[in-house]
Structure formats: structure tokens, C-alpha cells
N, C-alpha and C positions, 0 to 999 in steps of 0.2 A: 289084706288091702282090697282084693277084688270084691268081696261082699259089701265093703264100705263104699266102693265105687258104684257098684249096681244100686245100692240102696239110695245113694244121694242122687244118682242120675233119675232114679224113679220119681223121686220128690219133684225135681225140677221139671220133668216133661210136662207137667201141668202148672208149672210156675209156683211151687209152694215150698220155698225155702227160707224166706226172710221176713224182716219187718221194716217199715219205712215210714217216718211220719210225713204229715201233709206239709211240713215246712218248719223252720225254726220259730220259737216263741219269742216275741220281742222282749228285750230286757225292760224291767221297770224302770222308769226314768228317775233320776236322783231328785230329792226334794228341791222345789224351787226352780228346777230346769224344766222348760216347756217341751212337751213331747215332740212338737213339730211346729214349724213355722207356717205351715199351710193351714187354711181355715178348714173346719169341718166340711163345709160344702165343696171345696176344692178336693180334699182327700177322697170324699165319697164319689165324686165325679170321675176321679182317675182309676177307680176300680171298675172292672167289667161287671156288668149285671149278670146274676146267676141265671143260667138257662133253665127251663123247667124240665121235669123228668120226661115228659112226653116228647120233648125236642130231642133229648139224649137218646131215648129209645129209638125214635125214627132214624136218627143219624146212624146208630149202630146197625140198624137193620139194613140201611143203605150201604154201610161199609162191608158187611159180611153175611147179610141176611140170605142172599142167593147161593152162598158157597155151601155146597153139599159133599164135595169131595176134595181132599187135599193130599198130595204126595210131596214131602219136602225132604231135602237132604242138606246136611250141613255138619256143624261141630257142637260138641258139648264140652265145656271147660269147667272143672270143678275145683274150687279152693276151700280147704277147711283147716281147722285147727284142733289139735287134741293135746294130750299130755306130753307127747313126743316132738310137738312143734307145728309149724305150718307145712301144708302139703298142697300139691297141685297135680291134677290128672287131666287128660284130655282124651275124648273119643269121638268116633264118627257116628252121626245120628242119621237114622232113616225113620221118618215119621209118616204115618198113614192114618187118615181120618175119613171115615164114611158116615154121614149123618144117618141115623137110624140102625146102624149096625155096631159102630164102636170105634175104638182108637187102638192103634198098635204102633209101638215104637221099638226099634232095635237100636242097641248101642254096642258099637265094636271097636277094637283097638288092634291095629296091625292085621286086620283081616279076621280076628277071632271075636265072636259075639260074646260080650260079657253080661249083657242083660237083654231080655225081651219083656216089655212092659205093655199092659193093655187092659181093656175093659169091654164089656158088652152093654154097658149102661146099667146094668144091675149088680155085677160083680166086677172087682178089679182084681188082677194078678200080676205077679212078678216072677219070672223065671231068671234064675242065676245059674247058667250052664257052666261057668268056671268056678263055682263055689265047691267046697270040699265038705261034704258031698254035693252034687248038683241039687239045687233046691227050688221049690215053688212056694210062694207065699200067696194067699188068696183070701179075699174078704168082701164085704159088702160095700157098694158105693154110698149108700145112705144109712145113717145110723138107725138101728131099732132100739126102742125103749128096753132098758135093762140088760143090753147086751154090749160087750166090748166092741170097739171099733177103731180102725186106724185111719184117722182123718188124713194123714199125709198121703197115704196110698189111695184114698178114695178120691181126694182133690186132684191127684195126679192124672185121673181120667177124665177131667172135666176140660172140654175143648175151649170153653169161654176163658179159662184161667191161662190159656195159651194165646188168646187174643184172635182165635180163628172162628169163634162163634160170638153172637152179640152178648155184650154185658148189659143185662137188662136191670133198670132201677126197680126197686120194690114198690108195690103198690102204695101210693100216698106219700112216697119219699119226697122231701124237699131238698134240692141241691143246695150247697153253700160254697161259695168262692173263697178259698184261702191260697194266698200266694200265687195267684194266677191260675189255679186249678179249681175246677168245679167238682166237689166231692159229693157223692150220693150213695146211699145204701143200696145194695143190689138185692134182687129178688131171691128169697129163700127156696123158691121152687126149683131153681135149676142147680142151685150149689149146696152141697151137704154141709151141716154145721151142727153143733150141739146148742142146747137150750142156752139162751144168754149171749151166745156169740153173734157176730155180724160181719158180713163182708162189705167193704167200701171200695168204690172205684173213683179214681180221679181223672177227669177229662180236661183237656186243654179248654180254657174258658172260651176262647175265640174260635178254634176250628172244631172243637168237640171231639178231637181224636184221643183215644184213651192213652193214658200215661202210666198209670199205677193202679194196682189192686191190693188190698191187704186184708187180712183178717184180725179182727179185734176181739179179745175174750170178755167174758162176763164182767171182769174188773177194769175193762177199759185198756188193757195192755195189749200192744201190737205184737202179734205172735210171728208173723212173716209177711213178706210183701213181694210182689212181682212188678217189675217195670218194663214197659214196652217202648221201643224206639225203633228209628229208621223203617218206617212203613213202606212197604213195597207191594206191587200188584201181583196177583196170582193170575197166571195165563189161564183163560177160560175159553174153550173152543166155542164158537158160534156166537161170541159176545164181542162188541166193539171194545178196544182197549179202555176206553173212557168208563166202560161199565164193569171192568173187572174189579173183583173184590181186592181189598187191601188189608194185609196182615203185617204185624211186626216182624222184621227180619232179625232184630235182637231182642231177646227176652232174658232178663236178669232177675233171679230170684234169690232173696237173702233171708237168713234166720234173723229174728230179733235179738238173739244174744250175741250176734256177731261171730259165731263160730263157724259159719259157712256160707258160701254163696255159689251160684251156678249160672253160667252164661250158655244160652243156646243161640246159635247163629243159623238161621235157616237160609242158605245161600241159594238154593234152587227150590222153586214153588210152582207146582202146576195142578190144576184141576183135573186129574186124570182118573175118570170113573173105572177104566179097565184095570189099573194098578191098584185101586183101593177097594173097590166093590167086589170083594172076594171073601165069602163067608168063613173059609178056613182061618183067616187072619184074626177073627174076633170070636172063634169057637174054642172054649177051654178045653173040652174033651180032646178036640183034634190036636190042639197045641200040647197037651200033656203026653199024647201018644208020639209027637214029633220030638219033644225035648227029653222025655222019659226021666223026670226028676226022681232022685232016690229018696229025697226028703220032702214032705208036704207040711206046710204050717198054715193052719186055718184060723182066721180071725173073723168070727162071726157070732 
């Protein structure tokens, strides 16, 4: 059970567990039955206009563009299904991010650390101290041609998929409003993906606050999605409260096949440079000496 918990929590720390559509597809009206009593002009007028990609990018930079350090504490709740039925687990989450250094997250239960997850921007890693034997998994953040790659773990190290760094539209992307959300393809520069895949993000069409992010494969199938909700301010010393960055307090990741979901709740959030700007938190050699894994599995 412990390896399964650590693995799933690793996936969710970046928000990479599920799939979610942009909204229900309207049913085809029966023959002879009008689709709507409203005129086309009235229907079009009732829909919000799609914002342009530049406006979305500017709003994202205003939301979290100045956030360079984050220390958050909260809870991680995992639900999954397998051949033995439905399961639920909960752990305490300690998340630290330092722009330019990396991401580090500790998941514990009753005071015992079950997983340490992190990245230095080039490699990702997952320590499982409670596994038998204690193990380390490590791989590349971005895929290399002709090499194996763990997208789940690589995406786990992306702060944008946690809503704590800007979600940047792809160059030339044109947003489309569906069901009150402005959907746009995201830049491939910041988020790893395989050829033919794409990341899309949905923003509230009125406020431009991010609501969802999803991965669509080369065949158009949604592999997983992350939902953002309950945005809250991050205390930033030296800045007026009105200028504080805003991040989602609740992050829900879901697998497209419905086999699992994970909820992250960031109850306490502070931009604490002293707590997160510590090289030892993002240095794999230092962490290996600290956790002393007996088994190392490399994906590269």
C-alpha cells in the first residue's frame, strides 16, 4: 500500500492524475424540433467574447509572475480503485518551491515520511523511505528522442501544473470559449510532452482565473486533468496585501479512466525565502545521502 500511496501522491504534486472535458456536448435535437427559441443573434450576444492569448498571459503574470518562493502546508487525499475495490488514504503535505532551484514536497502520515518528491528542473526524483526496500526513482524532466520517459513524474515537478507559476499560452494560440471557460493551448517550452500531445488550460471567461488544465494525446483523448479552486493570497513580505500573488488552495487531479483522483489542500501559504531557498532541498546527491535508498530505479 505504501508504494502505491507514494506513487500517487507524486503524481498529484503537480496535478497530474486525471482527465476532464471542457463541458458536456449538447444532444442532437430530434427531427422537427427547433434547437432553441432564441435567435442566433441573441444566443451569440449571450456568450462572453473570447479573450486573446496575450491578455491571458498578462493576467497570469499579474497573478503569480512575481512569486519566486512558496512554502505551503496542507493535506493530500488520495482515492483510487483496483481489483480489490475502492480505497482512500490521507497524508500531510509540506510543499516548497524556489524559482531557479526546484520543487520539493514531503508527504507524511502520523509523523512518518512516506515520500519525498522533487526536481532541480532537469531531473525529477521520488524517494520512498517506507517501501521495502527503501527506494529512489529518478528520471528526466523533459523527454529525449529515443529514450524512455516517465511523463507522470516529469510533470509532477512542474510548478505551473500546481497553479503556482504562470500558465502561458502557446505562441499563436487562439482561445476558444466553451461553457463559460476560455480554453487555450499552453506553451510547449515550459511543459514536457511527447510529439502529438498538447496541454490545454481553461480560464474563467470573465475573470481569467485558471480553472482547469489537461493533457490531450495525439488521438485527441484526454489523459488526465487538474482543477483549480478556492484561490487565496500568498503572504509576501514587503508587498501590500493587494499585490500578493494568488494561488489555488484546492487542487484536484483526476485520471481519465476514472481509476483515481487526488485532492491537495494548501491550508497555509507564505513566500518564505529563508525556508525554501536552501540548496540541499533540491540537490539529488545530498538527498541520496540523507535517505540512503537501498534500491535505485533510473528512467532516462
